[in-house]
C-alpha positions in Angstrom: 23.3 16.8 9.0 23.7 19.3 12.0 21.4 19.5 14.8 21.0 21.8 17.6 21.1 20.1 21.0 17.5 21.2 21.8 16.1 19.6 18.5 18.1 16.4 19.4 16.7 16.4 22.8 13.4 16.8 21.6 13.6 13.9 19.2 15.3 11.6 21.9 12.4 12.4 24.2 9.5 11.9 21.5 10.9 8.5 20.7 11.7 7.0 24.1 8.8 4.5 23.9 9.3 3.6 20.3 11.6 1.0 18.8 14.8 2.6 17.2 15.6 1.2 14.1 19.2 1.8 13.3 20.7 2.7 9.7 23.8 1.3 8.3 25.8 4.5 7.6 29.1 4.2 9.7 29.6 8.0 9.3 26.8 9.2 11.6 26.6 8.4 15.4 24.4 5.6 16.4 22.3 7.7 18.6 21.5 10.3 16.0 20.9 7.8 13.4 18.5 5.7 15.5 16.7 9.0 16.7 16.2 10.5 13.2 14.8 6.9 12.1 12.3 6.9 15.0 11.3 10.6 14.5 10.7 9.8 10.7 8.8 6.6 11.5 6.5 8.5 13.9 5.9 11.0 11.1 4.8 8.4 8.6 2.4 6.9 11.3 0.8 10.1 11.7 0.5 10.9 7.9 -1.4 7.7 6.8 -4.6 8.1 5.1 -7.1 5.8 3.1 -5.8 5.5 -0.4 -9.1 4.2 -1.5 -10.9 7.7 -1.0 -8.6 9.3 -3.3 -10.3 10.8 -6.5 -7.6 9.1 -8.8 -8.2 5.6 -7.1 -10.7 3.5 -9.3 -13.1 1.5 -7.3 -11.7 -2.1 -6.8 -14.4 -4.9 -6.2 -13.5 -8.4 -5.0 -15.6 -10.9 -7.1 -17.1 -13.8 -5.5 -16.3 -17.4 -6.7 -19.6 -17.6 -8.8 -19.0 -14.2 -10.3 -15.3 -15.0 -11.3 -16.6 -18.3 -12.8 -19.0 -16.4 -15.0 -16.4 -13.7 -16.1 -14.1 -16.6 -17.2 -16.7 -18.3 -19.0 -18.0 -15.1 -20.7 -14.4 -14.2 -21.9 -13.2 -17.9 -22.4 -10.2 -17.4 -20.5 -8.3 -18.8 -17.2 -7.4 -16.7 -14.5 -3.6 -16.6 -15.5 -4.7 -14.7 -18.6 -5.9 -11.8 -16.7 -3.1 -8.9 -15.7 -1.7 -9.3 -12.2 -2.3 -7.2 -9.0 -0.2 -7.8 -6.0 -1.8 -8.7 -2.6 0.3 -5.9 -1.1 -1.5 -3.2 -3.2 -2.9 -0.3 -1.2 -5.9 -0.2 -3.1 -7.0 -3.8 -2.3 -5.6 -4.0 1.3 -9.1 -3.6 2.9 -10.6 -6.2 0.6 -9.0 -9.2 2.5 -7.8 -10.9 -0.7 -6.0 -14.0 -1.2 -3.8 -15.0 -4.1 -5.8 -16.4 -7.1 -9.1 -14.3 -6.5 -10.2 -12.1 -9.3 -10.6 -8.1 -8.8 -13.0 -6.1 -10.6 -11.6 -2.6 -11.2 -14.2 0.2 -12.3 -12.6 3.3 -13.6 -14.4 6.6 -14.9 -14.0 7.0 -18.6 -14.8 10.2 -20.4 -16.0 8.5 -23.6 -17.5 5.1 -22.2 -18.6 6.6 -18.6 -16.9 3.7 -17.0 -14.4 1.1 -17.9 -14.2 -2.4 -16.2 -10.9 -4.2 -16.0 -10.2 -7.4 -14.3 -7.1 -8.4 -12.2 -5.8 -11.6 -10.6 -4.3 -11.2 -7.3 -0.8 -12.7 -6.7 1.9 -12.6 -4.1 4.6 -11.4 -6.4 
């Protein structure tokens, strides 16, 4: 990748306060590689948005212990029988979940108006 001196100087100036993460490609100069990484990391920070507000992401609700017990009893299953959802899933990050808890997912359905699914939170 070829960059003009002005563009490279702009990226270096922009990244002075940030921690520069260096890549592993030996064919590129270290300074250029670190500067590009820093520039891209800054771009990602500015482009963050709330995933849960997107129209295609269904509503996720953390069930209390009592509600989870009722669901387990109603369907006569153990938590391990539910499909899994990772703690790191962007849709549940704001719910402050812990492994082993149950998440209720409410999806809009064209035929049934809404469809409810349950997931068990796991680390991996």
